[in-house]
N, C-alpha and C positions, 0 to 999 in steps of 0.2 A: 842299670838298664833304663833308658828313658821310658816314661809312661805317657802314652797318648792321652790327650785330653778327651773327655767324654763329648759326644756330639751334642748339638743344641737340643733342648727339650722338644722343640717343635718337630724334630725328625723322628720321634718315637711315638708309638701308639698311646693314646690317652688312657690313663687308668680307668678301670671299670668298677672298682670297689675299694672301700676303706673300712677298717674295723679297728677295735682296740681290745686288748686283753690287759686290764688294769692300765699301767703306764706304758705297756708295749704297744706300738702302733703297727698295723699291717696295711699293706696296699697290694693289689693284684690287678693283672691285666692279661688279656689274650695278646699274643704277639706271634708273627711269623717266625719260623726258626732262625732265619738269617738276621733278625733284629732283636732276638730275645736278650742277648747280653746288654745291648744298648737300652732296652726297655728296663732291665733289671737295675742298671745304674741310674736311670731316670727315677724309678720308683724310690730307690734308696735316697737319692738327692732330695726328692720331695718330702719324704718322711723326716730327713735330717733338718730341713728348713722348718717343717712344722714343729720340731722340737727346739727350735731356736737358733739353728745354724745360719750363717750368713747366706745371702742370696747367691753368692759366688762359690758356695761349697761344691766340691767335686768328690768323686769316689775313685780311689786307687786300690790296686791289689798287687802286693809285692810278697813273694814267697820268702819267708825268713831263712830258709835253708839254701836256696840257690839264687835268689834275687829275681826270678822270673815273674811274669805278670799273671800268676795263677794263685796267688795267696789269698788270705782272708781279706774281704773288702773293708776298707777304712775310709772314714770321712777325712777330708784334708784339713778341716778346722771344726772345732766344737767337740765337747765331751759327749759323744754319741756313739753307740755301738750299732752296727748294721749287719744284715745278712740277707741272702737272696737264694731262691731255689727255683727249679724248673720242673714242670710236670706236663709233658706233651706241649701244647701251645700256651700253657698257663705259666705266668711268671708271678711269683709271690715274694714280696720283700718285707722285712721286719726291722724295727728300730726301737731303741730304748736309750734314755739318758744314762750316763755312767753312774749317777747316784742310785740307780736301780740295778744296773747290770754292768759288770766289767766287760763281759762278752755276751754275744747273742748268737743263736743259730736257728735256722728255720728249714724245715723240710716238708714237701708236699708230695702226695702220691694219689693217683686215681684209684678209687676203691674197688670198682667193679661189683659184680653180683655176689661174689663170695668173700666180701671184705672181712668177715669174721673167721675165715679159715686160715690156718697157718700157710705161709708162703713156701710151697714145696721146693721152689727153685733155690731157696736159701738154706735148705736142710743141711748141706755139707758144711756150712759155716758155723752151725750151732750144735751139731751132733756131739754127744748123744742126747742133748736136750732138744725139745721140739723147736722149730723155727717160729719166729714171731708172726703175728697177723700184720696186715697193712698198717694199722695204727701203731703197733709195737715197733715196726720197722721205721716209721717216721720219727718216733720218739728216740730211737737209737741214733739215727742219722742226725737229727737236730742236736742231740747231746754231743756227738762227736764234732760237729761244726762249732759249737760253742766252746768245746774243749780246745779245739785248734789243731789237733793232731790227725784228725780224719782217719784215713785208711791205715795209718801206721798203728792204730789200736785194733787188736783182734775183736771183731764185732761180737763174737760168741762169748766174750768175757764181760760184755757190758750188761748190767743188771738193772731192769726197770723195777722199781720198788713201789712203796705205798705213798699215799697222799702226804704232803708235807706243807707246813705253813710257809708261804712264799709271797713275794711281791707279784708273782705271776699267778693269777687266780686259777684254781683247779689243778695246781701242779703236783706232780709226783717226783720222788727222788730217783735219779738215775745214777748209778755208781759206774764210774769210768775208771778202768785200771790206771794206776799211776797218779790219780788225783785224790787228794786227801778229803775234800768235801764233795758231796754229790752235786750234780747239775740238776736244776729244777726244770721240768718239762711239762707243758700243758698242751693238750690237743684240742683243736677247734674245728668245727664242722660247718662253718658259715658259707662255704662254697659248695654247691650241690655236687655230690659224687666225689668229693675230694677230702682227704684227711690232711690237715695242716698241723704240724707240731712245732712249737716254739720252745727253745731252751735258753735259759740264762745261767751264767755264772754270777751268783749274787754279788753285788757290789761290795768291795772291801771297805768302802767308806760309809756304807749304810749303818744307821744307828741300830744297836742291838734291840 
């Protein structure tokens, strides 16, 4: 299936924030709903360029199962992993070089006043265990994005564990069914009222 080229950068809202978690870069922007996918591609392109990709780098998404344009985002050139998420009118992108992460996933959720409470709406997915809090849910979602299988993995079987040494500062180990090694996930609160979790599959080329 042909993949449409991304629109010119000037057509998308300018990013309003940048941050880093170790060697993982984050960028975020407010965006009208009708432009949020374009904004996400722009943010990922900008981060890829910052990590050394060519100025002409673009972002494509191809499903490995059906060939549709809804798969994991990839840069067209450069050894860089990218991911994007949406929370209301907020768009958050993450990127890391492949010597840090083979894959990356990011998830963001508005926390609200009861951020520390279990998410009752998710109870059927986790029963008989209690459902996660907002932070826990972003950790699970980010890990599944990094894993690449997404909703094909039963979310109730994903286990958020303890702190683990990682290239991602402050990471915990998240066990995803069917994966031999845990995914490393760190949560960041640099955007007011929003929990952002970043997950990496540690690089297979990293030195022990």
